[in-house]
C-alpha positions in Angstrom: 14.5 -28.7 3.5 15.4 -32.4 3.5 16.4 -34.3 0.5 14.1 -37.2 1.3 10.4 -36.5 0.4 11.2 -32.8 -0.7 8.7 -30.2 -1.4 10.7 -29.1 -4.4 13.5 -30.5 -6.5 17.2 -30.2 -5.4 19.8 -29.0 -7.9 22.7 -31.4 -8.4 25.9 -31.4 -10.4 27.1 -34.7 -11.8 30.9 -34.8 -13.1 32.2 -36.9 -15.9 35.9 -36.6 -15.0 38.4 -37.8 -17.6 42.1 -38.8 -17.1 43.5 -39.7 -20.5 41.3 -42.4 -21.9 39.5 -43.3 -18.5 36.5 -41.9 -16.7 36.3 -41.7 -12.8 33.5 -43.8 -11.3 32.2 -44.0 -7.9 30.1 -46.5 -6.0 27.5 -44.6 -4.3 27.5 -44.8 -0.5 24.1 -43.3 0.0 20.5 -43.4 -1.5 19.3 -42.9 -4.0 21.2 -45.8 -6.0 23.2 -46.8 -3.0 25.9 -49.4 -4.0 25.6 -48.6 -7.7 28.5 -47.3 -9.9 28.1 -43.7 -11.2 29.8 -40.4 -11.5 30.8 -38.1 -8.8 28.6 -35.2 -7.9 26.2 -33.6 -5.3 24.0 -30.8 -4.4 24.7 -27.2 -5.4 25.2 -24.8 -2.5 23.7 -21.3 -2.3 26.1 -18.9 -4.0 28.1 -21.5 -5.9 28.2 -21.7 -9.7 27.7 -25.1 -11.5 31.5 -25.3 -12.1 32.3 -24.4 -8.5 30.1 -27.1 -7.3 31.7 -29.7 -9.6 35.2 -28.7 -8.3 34.1 -29.0 -4.7 32.2 -32.1 -5.2 35.1 -33.8 -6.9 37.5 -33.0 -4.2 35.0 -34.0 -1.4 34.1 -37.3 -3.0 37.2 -38.5 -4.6 40.1 -36.3 -3.6 41.0 -35.1 -7.1 41.4 -31.7 -8.6 39.6 -31.0 -11.9 39.1 -28.4 -14.5 35.3 -28.2 -15.6 35.1 -27.9 -19.4 31.4 -27.9 -20.4 28.0 -28.5 -19.4 26.8 -31.8 -21.1 23.1 -31.9 -20.4 20.6 -31.9 -17.6 18.9 -35.0 -16.3 15.7 -35.6 -14.1 16.2 -38.0 -11.3 12.9 -38.8 -9.6 12.6 -41.8 -7.2 9.5 -43.1 -5.8 9.0 -45.3 -2.6 6.9 -48.5 -2.5 3.7 -46.4 -2.0 4.4 -44.2 -5.1 5.4 -41.2 -3.2 8.3 -39.1 -4.5 11.3 -40.0 -2.2 14.0 -38.1 -3.9 13.8 -35.5 -6.8 16.9 -34.1 -8.4 17.5 -31.9 -11.3 21.1 -32.9 -12.2 23.2 -30.7 -14.5 26.0 -32.8 -16.1 29.5 -31.4 -16.4 32.4 -32.7 -18.4 35.9 -32.2 -16.7 39.5 -33.0 -17.0 41.6 -34.6 -14.1 44.4 -32.2 -13.0 45.9 -33.9 -9.9 45.2 -36.2 -7.1 44.8 -39.9 -6.5 41.1 -41.0 -6.7 40.0 -42.3 -3.3 36.4 -42.9 -1.9 35.5 -40.1 0.4 32.4 -38.3 1.6 29.4 -40.0 -0.1 31.4 -42.4 -2.1 32.0 -46.0 -0.9 34.5 -46.8 -3.7 36.3 -45.0 -6.6 37.9 -46.3 -9.6 39.1 -45.2 -13.2 37.3 -47.1 -16.0 37.6 -47.2 -19.8 34.4 -46.2 -21.6 33.7 -50.0 -22.3 34.2 -50.9 -18.5 31.9 -47.9 -17.5 29.1 -49.2 -19.9 29.4 -52.5 -18.0 29.6 -51.1 -14.4 27.0 -48.4 -14.6 23.4 -49.6 -14.3 21.3 -46.3 -14.7 20.7 -45.6 -18.4 20.9 -42.0 -18.0 24.4 -42.0 -16.5 25.6 -44.3 -19.1 24.2 -41.9 -21.8 25.8 -38.9 -20.1 29.2 -40.6 -20.0 28.9 -41.5 -23.8 27.7 -37.9 -24.6 30.7 -36.6 -22.6 33.0 -39.0 -24.6 31.6 -37.6 -27.9 32.0 -34.0 -26.8 35.7 -34.8 -25.8 36.4 -36.4 -29.0 35.1 -33.4 -30.9 37.0 -31.1 -28.8 40.2 -33.0 -29.3 39.8 -33.6 -33.1 38.9 -29.8 -33.5 42.0 -28.7 -31.7 44.3 -30.5 -34.2 
């Protein structure tokens, strides 16, 4: 089955990766949203858990090693072409993760990679759903950090 004009949704995993007070952003190298800033992620493979997908995709797209911590939410990503036909349809499970090792580099589907503060991310990321997911991940992380004190 192809990703363009699919006959069913693809399952994707998006990863909000934190390194201290910064989140890892990638500039997308492929459609949908080619050229836009977002978070790393990709399609789940048969036999992979959500967290295994997150670990693999983070390594493939950015070269970093991560520790997935929690599922944040699920997002519907449906893109239509000019004729109104569904060109892409993903159900994306969004995962929060902590950086463990590695320097962020653009690889695989990413055209660029960079660490950004929450404020910088809000200015760079265009898609409302990704901005919302990053904000939710920050709140989840704040609760986790304050609860561990």
